[in-house]
Chimera marker file (.cmm) of the C-alpha trace (Angstrom):
<marker_set name="trace">
<marker id="1" x="23.691" y="-65.445" z="40.498" r="1" g="1" b="0" radius="0.5"/>
<marker id="2" x="20.077" y="-66.981" z="41.165" r="1" g="1" b="0" radius="0.5"/>
<marker id="3" x="20.784" y="-69.445" z="38.184" r="1" g="1" b="0" radius="0.5"/>
<marker id="4" x="24.507" y="-70.003" z="39.401" r="1" g="1" b="0" radius="0.5"/>
<marker id="5" x="23.373" y="-70.800" z="42.659" r="1" g="1" b="0" radius="0.5"/>
<marker id="6" x="21.020" y="-73.830" z="41.452" r="1" g="1" b="0" radius="0.5"/>
<marker id="7" x="23.928" y="-74.752" z="39.208" r="1" g="1" b="0" radius="0.5"/>
<marker id="8" x="25.851" y="-75.257" z="41.961" r="1" g="1" b="0" radius="0.5"/>
<marker id="9" x="23.746" y="-76.817" z="44.460" r="1" g="1" b="0" radius="0.5"/>
<marker id="10" x="22.951" y="-79.794" z="41.473" r="1" g="1" b="0" radius="0.5"/>
<marker id="11" x="26.242" y="-80.494" z="42.309" r="1" g="1" b="0" radius="0.5"/>
<marker id="12" x="25.644" y="-82.340" z="44.992" r="1" g="1" b="0" radius="0.5"/>
<marker id="13" x="21.494" y="-83.086" z="44.219" r="1" g="1" b="0" radius="0.5"/>
<marker id="14" x="20.416" y="-83.617" z="40.993" r="1" g="1" b="0" radius="0.5"/>
<marker id="15" x="16.947" y="-82.137" z="41.611" r="1" g="1" b="0" radius="0.5"/>
<marker id="16" x="18.416" y="-78.794" z="40.795" r="1" g="1" b="0" radius="0.5"/>
<marker id="17" x="19.466" y="-79.590" z="37.750" r="1" g="1" b="0" radius="0.5"/>
<marker id="18" x="15.868" y="-79.285" z="36.325" r="1" g="1" b="0" radius="0.5"/>
<marker id="19" x="14.191" y="-75.864" z="36.594" r="1" g="1" b="0" radius="0.5"/>
<marker id="20" x="11.103" y="-77.650" z="36.732" r="1" g="1" b="0" radius="0.5"/>
<marker id="21" x="12.007" y="-79.802" z="39.768" r="1" g="1" b="0" radius="0.5"/>
<marker id="22" x="13.906" y="-77.017" z="41.478" r="1" g="1" b="0" radius="0.5"/>
<marker id="23" x="10.820" y="-74.992" z="41.187" r="1" g="1" b="0" radius="0.5"/>
<marker id="24" x="8.572" y="-77.387" z="42.671" r="1" g="1" b="0" radius="0.5"/>
<marker id="25" x="11.396" y="-77.672" z="45.624" r="1" g="1" b="0" radius="0.5"/>
<marker id="26" x="11.663" y="-74.157" z="46.284" r="1" g="1" b="0" radius="0.5"/>
<marker id="27" x="8.164" y="-73.322" z="46.240" r="1" g="1" b="0" radius="0.5"/>
<marker id="28" x="7.861" y="-71.152" z="42.718" r="1" g="1" b="0" radius="0.5"/>
<marker id="29" x="6.291" y="-71.547" z="39.640" r="1" g="1" b="0" radius="0.5"/>
<marker id="30" x="8.690" y="-72.712" z="36.863" r="1" g="1" b="0" radius="0.5"/>
<marker id="31" x="8.271" y="-69.402" z="34.779" r="1" g="1" b="0" radius="0.5"/>
<marker id="32" x="8.808" y="-67.180" z="37.686" r="1" g="1" b="0" radius="0.5"/>
<marker id="33" x="11.714" y="-69.013" z="39.087" r="1" g="1" b="0" radius="0.5"/>
<marker id="34" x="13.033" y="-68.594" z="34.765" r="1" g="1" b="0" radius="0.5"/>
<marker id="35" x="12.137" y="-65.391" z="34.804" r="1" g="1" b="0" radius="0.5"/>
<marker id="36" x="14.434" y="-64.415" z="38.272" r="1" g="1" b="0" radius="0.5"/>
<marker id="37" x="17.037" y="-66.954" z="37.031" r="1" g="1" b="0" radius="0.5"/>
<marker id="38" x="17.575" y="-65.079" z="33.493" r="1" g="1" b="0" radius="0.5"/>
<marker id="39" x="17.113" y="-61.713" z="35.417" r="1" g="1" b="0" radius="0.5"/>
<marker id="40" x="14.096" y="-60.232" z="34.120" r="1" g="1" b="0" radius="0.5"/>
<marker id="41" x="12.470" y="-60.275" z="37.204" r="1" g="1" b="0" radius="0.5"/>
<marker id="42" x="13.519" y="-59.272" z="40.834" r="1" g="1" b="0" radius="0.5"/>
<marker id="43" x="12.505" y="-61.928" z="43.196" r="1" g="1" b="0" radius="0.5"/>
<marker id="44" x="10.632" y="-61.011" z="46.224" r="1" g="1" b="0" radius="0.5"/>
<marker id="45" x="12.467" y="-61.892" z="49.458" r="1" g="1" b="0" radius="0.5"/>
<marker id="46" x="10.721" y="-65.007" z="50.235" r="1" g="1" b="0" radius="0.5"/>
<marker id="47" x="11.726" y="-66.594" z="46.943" r="1" g="1" b="0" radius="0.5"/>
<marker id="48" x="15.674" y="-65.723" z="47.926" r="1" g="1" b="0" radius="0.5"/>
<marker id="49" x="15.313" y="-66.825" z="51.175" r="1" g="1" b="0" radius="0.5"/>
<marker id="50" x="13.247" y="-69.923" z="49.760" r="1" g="1" b="0" radius="0.5"/>
<marker id="51" x="16.002" y="-70.519" z="47.411" r="1" g="1" b="0" radius="0.5"/>
<marker id="52" x="19.187" y="-69.670" z="49.897" r="1" g="1" b="0" radius="0.5"/>
<marker id="53" x="17.693" y="-72.623" z="52.238" r="1" g="1" b="0" radius="0.5"/>
<marker id="54" x="16.856" y="-75.017" z="49.405" r="1" g="1" b="0" radius="0.5"/>
<marker id="55" x="20.305" y="-74.493" z="47.695" r="1" g="1" b="0" radius="0.5"/>
<marker id="56" x="22.373" y="-74.482" z="50.455" r="1" g="1" b="0" radius="0.5"/>
<marker id="57" x="23.930" y="-70.491" z="49.425" r="1" g="1" b="0" radius="0.5"/>
<marker id="58" x="23.196" y="-68.123" z="52.212" r="1" g="1" b="0" radius="0.5"/>
<marker id="59" x="24.881" y="-65.687" z="50.453" r="1" g="1" b="0" radius="0.5"/>
<marker id="60" x="22.144" y="-65.217" z="47.901" r="1" g="1" b="0" radius="0.5"/>
<marker id="61" x="20.506" y="-63.499" z="50.674" r="1" g="1" b="0" radius="0.5"/>
<marker id="62" x="23.333" y="-61.221" z="51.557" r="1" g="1" b="0" radius="0.5"/>
<marker id="63" x="23.982" y="-60.878" z="47.710" r="1" g="1" b="0" radius="0.5"/>
<marker id="64" x="19.920" y="-59.771" z="47.374" r="1" g="1" b="0" radius="0.5"/>
<marker id="65" x="20.041" y="-57.271" z="50.256" r="1" g="1" b="0" radius="0.5"/>
<marker id="66" x="23.440" y="-56.015" z="48.951" r="1" g="1" b="0" radius="0.5"/>
<marker id="67" x="22.598" y="-55.679" z="45.410" r="1" g="1" b="0" radius="0.5"/>
<marker id="68" x="18.417" y="-55.744" z="45.491" r="1" g="1" b="0" radius="0.5"/>
<marker id="69" x="16.962" y="-54.616" z="48.153" r="1" g="1" b="0" radius="0.5"/>
<marker id="70" x="15.962" y="-50.929" z="48.298" r="1" g="1" b="0" radius="0.5"/>
<marker id="71" x="16.685" y="-50.560" z="51.380" r="1" g="1" b="0" radius="0.5"/>
<marker id="72" x="19.765" y="-53.344" z="51.933" r="1" g="1" b="0" radius="0.5"/>
<marker id="73" x="21.708" y="-51.235" z="48.733" r="1" g="1" b="0" radius="0.5"/>
<marker id="74" x="22.671" y="-48.418" z="50.928" r="1" g="1" b="0" radius="0.5"/>
<marker id="75" x="23.391" y="-50.423" z="54.449" r="1" g="1" b="0" radius="0.5"/>
<marker id="76" x="24.271" y="-53.914" z="53.787" r="1" g="1" b="0" radius="0.5"/>
<marker id="77" x="28.062" y="-54.742" z="52.168" r="1" g="1" b="0" radius="0.5"/>
<marker id="78" x="27.878" y="-57.804" z="50.136" r="1" g="1" b="0" radius="0.5"/>
<marker id="79" x="30.221" y="-60.339" z="51.509" r="1" g="1" b="0" radius="0.5"/>
<marker id="80" x="32.510" y="-62.628" z="49.525" r="1" g="1" b="0" radius="0.5"/>
<marker id="81" x="32.743" y="-66.116" z="50.496" r="1" g="1" b="0" radius="0.5"/>
<marker id="82" x="35.938" y="-68.387" z="50.375" r="1" g="1" b="0" radius="0.5"/>
<marker id="83" x="38.017" y="-70.927" z="51.854" r="1" g="1" b="0" radius="0.5"/>
<marker id="84" x="37.464" y="-71.498" z="55.607" r="1" g="1" b="0" radius="0.5"/>
<marker id="85" x="41.422" y="-70.752" z="55.823" r="1" g="1" b="0" radius="0.5"/>
<marker id="86" x="41.145" y="-67.422" z="53.723" r="1" g="1" b="0" radius="0.5"/>
<marker id="87" x="38.425" y="-66.181" z="55.699" r="1" g="1" b="0" radius="0.5"/>
<marker id="88" x="40.227" y="-67.019" z="59.584" r="1" g="1" b="0" radius="0.5"/>
<marker id="89" x="43.153" y="-64.899" z="58.007" r="1" g="1" b="0" radius="0.5"/>
<marker id="90" x="40.747" y="-61.898" z="56.577" r="1" g="1" b="0" radius="0.5"/>
<marker id="91" x="39.192" y="-61.857" z="60.349" r="1" g="1" b="0" radius="0.5"/>
<marker id="92" x="42.126" y="-62.076" z="61.536" r="1" g="1" b="0" radius="0.5"/>
<marker id="93" x="43.530" y="-59.527" z="59.879" r="1" g="1" b="0" radius="0.5"/>
<marker id="94" x="40.592" y="-56.677" z="60.695" r="1" g="1" b="0" radius="0.5"/>
<marker id="95" x="41.096" y="-57.282" z="64.096" r="1" g="1" b="0" radius="0.5"/>
<marker id="96" x="44.663" y="-56.862" z="64.219" r="1" g="1" b="0" radius="0.5"/>
<marker id="97" x="44.474" y="-52.953" z="65.087" r="1" g="1" b="0" radius="0.5"/>
<marker id="98" x="41.792" y="-53.452" z="67.344" r="1" g="1" b="0" radius="0.5"/>
<marker id="99" x="43.569" y="-52.007" z="70.389" r="1" g="1" b="0" radius="0.5"/>
<marker id="100" x="44.817" y="-49.124" z="68.512" r="1" g="1" b="0" radius="0.5"/>
<marker id="101" x="40.601" y="-48.526" z="67.347" r="1" g="1" b="0" radius="0.5"/>
<marker id="102" x="39.535" y="-49.099" z="70.780" r="1" g="1" b="0" radius="0.5"/>
<marker id="103" x="42.426" y="-46.260" z="72.245" r="1" g="1" b="0" radius="0.5"/>
<marker id="104" x="41.528" y="-43.711" z="69.120" r="1" g="1" b="0" radius="0.5"/>
<marker id="105" x="37.834" y="-43.976" z="70.135" r="1" g="1" b="0" radius="0.5"/>
<marker id="106" x="38.341" y="-43.317" z="73.551" r="1" g="1" b="0" radius="0.5"/>
<marker id="107" x="40.310" y="-40.279" z="72.435" r="1" g="1" b="0" radius="0.5"/>
<marker id="108" x="37.737" y="-39.046" z="70.332" r="1" g="1" b="0" radius="0.5"/>
<marker id="109" x="34.815" y="-39.496" z="72.368" r="1" g="1" b="0" radius="0.5"/>
<marker id="110" x="36.413" y="-37.837" z="75.501" r="1" g="1" b="0" radius="0.5"/>
<marker id="111" x="34.502" y="-34.433" z="75.409" r="1" g="1" b="0" radius="0.5"/>
<marker id="112" x="31.852" y="-35.859" z="73.850" r="1" g="1" b="0" radius="0.5"/>
<marker id="113" x="32.637" y="-33.925" z="70.488" r="1" g="1" b="0" radius="0.5"/>
<marker id="114" x="34.073" y="-35.034" z="67.464" r="1" g="1" b="0" radius="0.5"/>
<marker id="115" x="35.928" y="-31.903" z="66.523" r="1" g="1" b="0" radius="0.5"/>
<marker id="116" x="37.314" y="-31.557" z="62.533" r="1" g="1" b="0" radius="0.5"/>
<marker id="117" x="40.525" y="-32.436" z="62.961" r="1" g="1" b="0" radius="0.5"/>
<marker id="118" x="38.991" y="-35.966" z="64.550" r="1" g="1" b="0" radius="0.5"/>
<marker id="119" x="36.631" y="-36.437" z="61.976" r="1" g="1" b="0" radius="0.5"/>
<marker id="120" x="39.629" y="-38.144" z="59.873" r="1" g="1" b="0" radius="0.5"/>
<marker id="121" x="40.622" y="-40.651" z="62.304" r="1" g="1" b="0" radius="0.5"/>
<marker id="122" x="36.387" y="-41.134" z="62.923" r="1" g="1" b="0" radius="0.5"/>
<marker id="123" x="36.374" y="-42.101" z="59.632" r="1" g="1" b="0" radius="0.5"/>
<marker id="124" x="39.129" y="-44.209" z="59.704" r="1" g="1" b="0" radius="0.5"/>
<marker id="125" x="37.277" y="-46.144" z="63.180" r="1" g="1" b="0" radius="0.5"/>
<marker id="126" x="34.324" y="-46.645" z="61.110" r="1" g="1" b="0" radius="0.5"/>
<marker id="127" x="35.997" y="-47.749" z="57.801" r="1" g="1" b="0" radius="0.5"/>
<marker id="128" x="37.655" y="-50.375" z="60.441" r="1" g="1" b="0" radius="0.5"/>
<marker id="129" x="34.931" y="-51.548" z="61.958" r="1" g="1" b="0" radius="0.5"/>
<marker id="130" x="32.742" y="-51.759" z="58.519" r="1" g="1" b="0" radius="0.5"/>
<marker id="131" x="35.529" y="-54.184" z="57.549" r="1" g="1" b="0" radius="0.5"/>
<marker id="132" x="35.768" y="-56.414" z="60.491" r="1" g="1" b="0" radius="0.5"/>
<marker id="133" x="31.904" y="-56.381" z="60.185" r="1" g="1" b="0" radius="0.5"/>
<marker id="134" x="31.753" y="-57.542" z="56.542" r="1" g="1" b="0" radius="0.5"/>
<marker id="135" x="34.570" y="-59.812" z="57.720" r="1" g="1" b="0" radius="0.5"/>
<marker id="136" x="32.348" y="-61.490" z="60.361" r="1" g="1" b="0" radius="0.5"/>
<marker id="137" x="29.423" y="-61.749" z="58.204" r="1" g="1" b="0" radius="0.5"/>
<marker id="138" x="31.613" y="-63.806" z="55.895" r="1" g="1" b="0" radius="0.5"/>
<marker id="139" x="32.714" y="-66.032" z="58.155" r="1" g="1" b="0" radius="0.5"/>
<marker id="140" x="29.255" y="-66.740" z="60.068" r="1" g="1" b="0" radius="0.5"/>
<marker id="141" x="27.716" y="-67.493" z="56.242" r="1" g="1" b="0" radius="0.5"/>
<marker id="142" x="30.394" y="-69.974" z="55.140" r="1" g="1" b="0" radius="0.5"/>
<marker id="143" x="29.720" y="-71.617" z="58.927" r="1" g="1" b="0" radius="0.5"/>
<marker id="144" x="25.686" y="-71.918" z="57.874" r="1" g="1" b="0" radius="0.5"/>
<marker id="145" x="26.903" y="-73.367" z="54.359" r="1" g="1" b="0" radius="0.5"/>
<marker id="146" x="29.502" y="-75.391" z="55.576" r="1" g="1" b="0" radius="0.5"/>
<marker id="147" x="29.128" y="-76.845" z="58.849" r="1" g="1" b="0" radius="0.5"/>
<marker id="148" x="25.212" y="-75.827" z="59.034" r="1" g="1" b="0" radius="0.5"/>
<marker id="149" x="25.416" y="-73.788" z="61.923" r="1" g="1" b="0" radius="0.5"/>
<marker id="150" x="21.685" y="-72.918" z="62.551" r="1" g="1" b="0" radius="0.5"/>
<marker id="151" x="20.995" y="-68.303" z="61.648" r="1" g="1" b="0" radius="0.5"/>
<marker id="152" x="19.845" y="-68.342" z="64.912" r="1" g="1" b="0" radius="0.5"/>
<marker id="153" x="22.874" y="-69.785" z="66.279" r="1" g="1" b="0" radius="0.5"/>
<marker id="154" x="25.346" y="-67.100" z="65.546" r="1" g="1" b="0" radius="0.5"/>
<link id1="1" id2="2" r="1" g="1" b="0" radius="0.2"/>
<link id1="2" id2="3" r="1" g="1" b="0" radius="0.2"/>
<link id1="3" id2="4" r="1" g="1" b="0" radius="0.2"/>
<link id1="4" id2="5" r="1" g="1" b="0" radius="0.2"/>
<link id1="5" id2="6" r="1" g="1" b="0" radius="0.2"/>
<link id1="6" id2="7" r="1" g="1" b="0" radius="0.2"/>
<link id1="7" id2="8" r="1" g="1" b="0" radius="0.2"/>
<link id1="8" id2="9" r="1" g="1" b="0" radius="0.2"/>
<link id1="9" id2="10" r="1" g="1" b="0" radius="0.2"/>
<link id1="10" id2="11" r="1" g="1" b="0" radius="0.2"/>
<link id1="11" id2="12" r="1" g="1" b="0" radius="0.2"/>
<link id1="12" id2="13" r="1" g="1" b="0" radius="0.2"/>
<link id1="13" id2="14" r="1" g="1" b="0" radius="0.2"/>
<link id1="14" id2="15" r="1" g="1" b="0" radius="0.2"/>
<link id1="15" id2="16" r="1" g="1" b="0" radius="0.2"/>
<link id1="16" id2="17" r="1" g="1" b="0" radius="0.2"/>
<link id1="17" id2="18" r="1" g="1" b="0" radius="0.2"/>
<link id1="18" id2="19" r="1" g="1" b="0" radius="0.2"/>
<link id1="19" id2="20" r="1" g="1" b="0" radius="0.2"/>
<link id1="20" id2="21" r="1" g="1" b="0" radius="0.2"/>
<link id1="21" id2="22" r="1" g="1" b="0" radius="0.2"/>
<link id1="22" id2="23" r="1" g="1" b="0" radius="0.2"/>
<link id1="23" id2="24" r="1" g="1" b="0" radius="0.2"/>
<link id1="24" id2="25" r="1" g="1" b="0" radius="0.2"/>
<link id1="25" id2="26" r="1" g="1" b="0" radius="0.2"/>
<link id1="26" id2="27" r="1" g="1" b="0" radius="0.2"/>
<link id1="27" id2="28" r="1" g="1" b="0" radius="0.2"/>
<link id1="28" id2="29" r="1" g="1" b="0" radius="0.2"/>
<link id1="29" id2="30" r="1" g="1" b="0" radius="0.2"/>
<link id1="30" id2="31" r="1" g="1" b="0" radius="0.2"/>
<link id1="31" id2="32" r="1" g="1" b="0" radius="0.2"/>
<link id1="32" id2="33" r="1" g="1" b="0" radius="0.2"/>
<link id1="33" id2="34" r="1" g="1" b="0" radius="0.2"/>
<link id1="34" id2="35" r="1" g="1" b="0" radius="0.2"/>
<link id1="35" id2="36" r="1" g="1" b="0" radius="0.2"/>
<link id1="36" id2="37" r="1" g="1" b="0" radius="0.2"/>
<link id1="37" id2="38" r="1" g="1" b="0" radius="0.2"/>
<link id1="38" id2="39" r="1" g="1" b="0" radius="0.2"/>
<link id1="39" id2="40" r="1" g="1" b="0" radius="0.2"/>
<link id1="40" id2="41" r="1" g="1" b="0" radius="0.2"/>
<link id1="41" id2="42" r="1" g="1" b="0" radius="0.2"/>
<link id1="42" id2="43" r="1" g="1" b="0" radius="0.2"/>
<link id1="43" id2="44" r="1" g="1" b="0" radius="0.2"/>
<link id1="44" id2="45" r="1" g="1" b="0" radius="0.2"/>
<link id1="45" id2="46" r="1" g="1" b="0" radius="0.2"/>
<link id1="46" id2="47" r="1" g="1" b="0" radius="0.2"/>
<link id1="47" id2="48" r="1" g="1" b="0" radius="0.2"/>
<link id1="48" id2="49" r="1" g="1" b="0" radius="0.2"/>
<link id1="49" id2="50" r="1" g="1" b="0" radius="0.2"/>
<link id1="50" id2="51" r="1" g="1" b="0" radius="0.2"/>
<link id1="51" id2="52" r="1" g="1" b="0" radius="0.2"/>
<link id1="52" id2="53" r="1" g="1" b="0" radius="0.2"/>
<link id1="53" id2="54" r="1" g="1" b="0" radius="0.2"/>
<link id1="54" id2="55" r="1" g="1" b="0" radius="0.2"/>
<link id1="55" id2="56" r="1" g="1" b="0" radius="0.2"/>
<link id1="56" id2="57" r="1" g="1" b="0" radius="0.2"/>
<link id1="57" id2="58" r="1" g="1" b="0" radius="0.2"/>
<link id1="58" id2="59" r="1" g="1" b="0" radius="0.2"/>
<link id1="59" id2="60" r="1" g="1" b="0" radius="0.2"/>
<link id1="60" id2="61" r="1" g="1" b="0" radius="0.2"/>
<link id1="61" id2="62" r="1" g="1" b="0" radius="0.2"/>
<link id1="62" id2="63" r="1" g="1" b="0" radius="0.2"/>
<link id1="63" id2="64" r="1" g="1" b="0" radius="0.2"/>
<link id1="64" id2="65" r="1" g="1" b="0" radius="0.2"/>
<link id1="65" id2="66" r="1" g="1" b="0" radius="0.2"/>
<link id1="66" id2="67" r="1" g="1" b="0" radius="0.2"/>
<link id1="67" id2="68" r="1" g="1" b="0" radius="0.2"/>
<link id1="68" id2="69" r="1" g="1" b="0" radius="0.2"/>
<link id1="69" id2="70" r="1" g="1" b="0" radius="0.2"/>
<link id1="70" id2="71" r="1" g="1" b="0" radius="0.2"/>
<link id1="71" id2="72" r="1" g="1" b="0" radius="0.2"/>
<link id1="72" id2="73" r="1" g="1" b="0" radius="0.2"/>
<link id1="73" id2="74" r="1" g="1" b="0" radius="0.2"/>
<link id1="74" id2="75" r="1" g="1" b="0" radius="0.2"/>
<link id1="75" id2="76" r="1" g="1" b="0" radius="0.2"/>
<link id1="76" id2="77" r="1" g="1" b="0" radius="0.2"/>
<link id1="77" id2="78" r="1" g="1" b="0" radius="0.2"/>
<link id1="78" id2="79" r="1" g="1" b="0" radius="0.2"/>
<link id1="79" id2="80" r="1" g="1" b="0" radius="0.2"/>
<link id1="80" id2="81" r="1" g="1" b="0" radius="0.2"/>
<link id1="81" id2="82" r="1" g="1" b="0" radius="0.2"/>
<link id1="82" id2="83" r="1" g="1" b="0" radius="0.2"/>
<link id1="83" id2="84" r="1" g="1" b="0" radius="0.2"/>
<link id1="84" id2="85" r="1" g="1" b="0" radius="0.2"/>
<link id1="85" id2="86" r="1" g="1" b="0" radius="0.2"/>
<link id1="86" id2="87" r="1" g="1" b="0" radius="0.2"/>
<link id1="87" id2="88" r="1" g="1" b="0" radius="0.2"/>
<link id1="88" id2="89" r="1" g="1" b="0" radius="0.2"/>
<link id1="89" id2="90" r="1" g="1" b="0" radius="0.2"/>
<link id1="90" id2="91" r="1" g="1" b="0" radius="0.2"/>
<link id1="91" id2="92" r="1" g="1" b="0" radius="0.2"/>
<link id1="92" id2="93" r="1" g="1" b="0" radius="0.2"/>
<link id1="93" id2="94" r="1" g="1" b="0" radius="0.2"/>
<link id1="94" id2="95" r="1" g="1" b="0" radius="0.2"/>
<link id1="95" id2="96" r="1" g="1" b="0" radius="0.2"/>
<link id1="96" id2="97" r="1" g="1" b="0" radius="0.2"/>
<link id1="97" id2="98" r="1" g="1" b="0" radius="0.2"/>
<link id1="98" id2="99" r="1" g="1" b="0" radius="0.2"/>
<link id1="99" id2="100" r="1" g="1" b="0" radius="0.2"/>
<link id1="100" id2="101" r="1" g="1" b="0" radius="0.2"/>
<link id1="101" id2="102" r="1" g="1" b="0" radius="0.2"/>
<link id1="102" id2="103" r="1" g="1" b="0" radius="0.2"/>
<link id1="103" id2="104" r="1" g="1" b="0" radius="0.2"/>
<link id1="104" id2="105" r="1" g="1" b="0" radius="0.2"/>
<link id1="105" id2="106" r="1" g="1" b="0" radius="0.2"/>
<link id1="106" id2="107" r="1" g="1" b="0" radius="0.2"/>
<link id1="107" id2="108" r="1" g="1" b="0" radius="0.2"/>
<link id1="108" id2="109" r="1" g="1" b="0" radius="0.2"/>
<link id1="109" id2="110" r="1" g="1" b="0" radius="0.2"/>
<link id1="110" id2="111" r="1" g="1" b="0" radius="0.2"/>
<link id1="111" id2="112" r="1" g="1" b="0" radius="0.2"/>
<link id1="112" id2="113" r="1" g="1" b="0" radius="0.2"/>
<link id1="113" id2="114" r="1" g="1" b="0" radius="0.2"/>
<link id1="114" id2="115" r="1" g="1" b="0" radius="0.2"/>
<link id1="115" id2="116" r="1" g="1" b="0" radius="0.2"/>
<link id1="116" id2="117" r="1" g="1" b="0" radius="0.2"/>
<link id1="117" id2="118" r="1" g="1" b="0" radius="0.2"/>
<link id1="118" id2="119" r="1" g="1" b="0" radius="0.2"/>
<link id1="119" id2="120" r="1" g="1" b="0" radius="0.2"/>
<link id1="120" id2="121" r="1" g="1" b="0" radius="0.2"/>
<link id1="121" id2="122" r="1" g="1" b="0" radius="0.2"/>
<link id1="122" id2="123" r="1" g="1" b="0" radius="0.2"/>
<link id1="123" id2="124" r="1" g="1" b="0" radius="0.2"/>
<link id1="124" id2="125" r="1" g="1" b="0" radius="0.2"/>
<link id1="125" id2="126" r="1" g="1" b="0" radius="0.2"/>
<link id1="126" id2="127" r="1" g="1" b="0" radius="0.2"/>
<link id1="127" id2="128" r="1" g="1" b="0" radius="0.2"/>
<link id1="128" id2="129" r="1" g="1" b="0" radius="0.2"/>
<link id1="129" id2="130" r="1" g="1" b="0" radius="0.2"/>
<link id1="130" id2="131" r="1" g="1" b="0" radius="0.2"/>
<link id1="131" id2="132" r="1" g="1" b="0" radius="0.2"/>
<link id1="132" id2="133" r="1" g="1" b="0" radius="0.2"/>
<link id1="133" id2="134" r="1" g="1" b="0" radius="0.2"/>
<link id1="134" id2="135" r="1" g="1" b="0" radius="0.2"/>
<link id1="135" id2="136" r="1" g="1" b="0" radius="0.2"/>
<link id1="136" id2="137" r="1" g="1" b="0" radius="0.2"/>
<link id1="137" id2="138" r="1" g="1" b="0" radius="0.2"/>
<link id1="138" id2="139" r="1" g="1" b="0" radius="0.2"/>
<link id1="139" id2="140" r="1" g="1" b="0" radius="0.2"/>
<link id1="140" id2="141" r="1" g="1" b="0" radius="0.2"/>
<link id1="141" id2="142" r="1" g="1" b="0" radius="0.2"/>
<link id1="142" id2="143" r="1" g="1" b="0" radius="0.2"/>
<link id1="143" id2="144" r="1" g="1" b="0" radius="0.2"/>
<link id1="144" id2="145" r="1" g="1" b="0" radius="0.2"/>
<link id1="145" id2="146" r="1" g="1" b="0" radius="0.2"/>
<link id1="146" id2="147" r="1" g="1" b="0" radius="0.2"/>
<link id1="147" id2="148" r="1" g="1" b="0" radius="0.2"/>
<link id1="148" id2="149" r="1" g="1" b="0" radius="0.2"/>
<link id1="149" id2="150" r="1" g="1" b="0" radius="0.2"/>
<link id1="150" id2="151" r="1" g="1" b="0" radius="0.2"/>
<link id1="151" id2="152" r="1" g="1" b="0" radius="0.2"/>
<link id1="152" id2="153" r="1" g="1" b="0" radius="0.2"/>
<link id1="153" id2="154" r="1" g="1" b="0" radius="0.2"/>
</marker_set>
């Protein structure tokens, strides 16, 4: 994925077509970058962050956390950045039943206990919230990548 990200960046910046120049710009040793791109070593988080910034591929951070980080693998969902219109529709689609989710959560939480018969509905709520979260994250990464919104601004 790191090699593909560099190749994508090379489409708009010829400096990234050379691994040597890319390594210099990113601040990673050339041989280490080669090993990262060939998937023989796992990059450090700081290296992923530097590549993501240099290549304008914020999705590298998300992919690293979802795939390679020991903590993130169990808690971070990998997102797929597609075209804006498709992302907007995904976000809107995941929000379409928000009133039903809200009502279900209120009903389940009224007595402060999640009973056995309420567990399936509660799991559905959690699944829906995860879908909303994943779609929102994809839209955020699209905005960072394509309209250059700073990550701390969103």
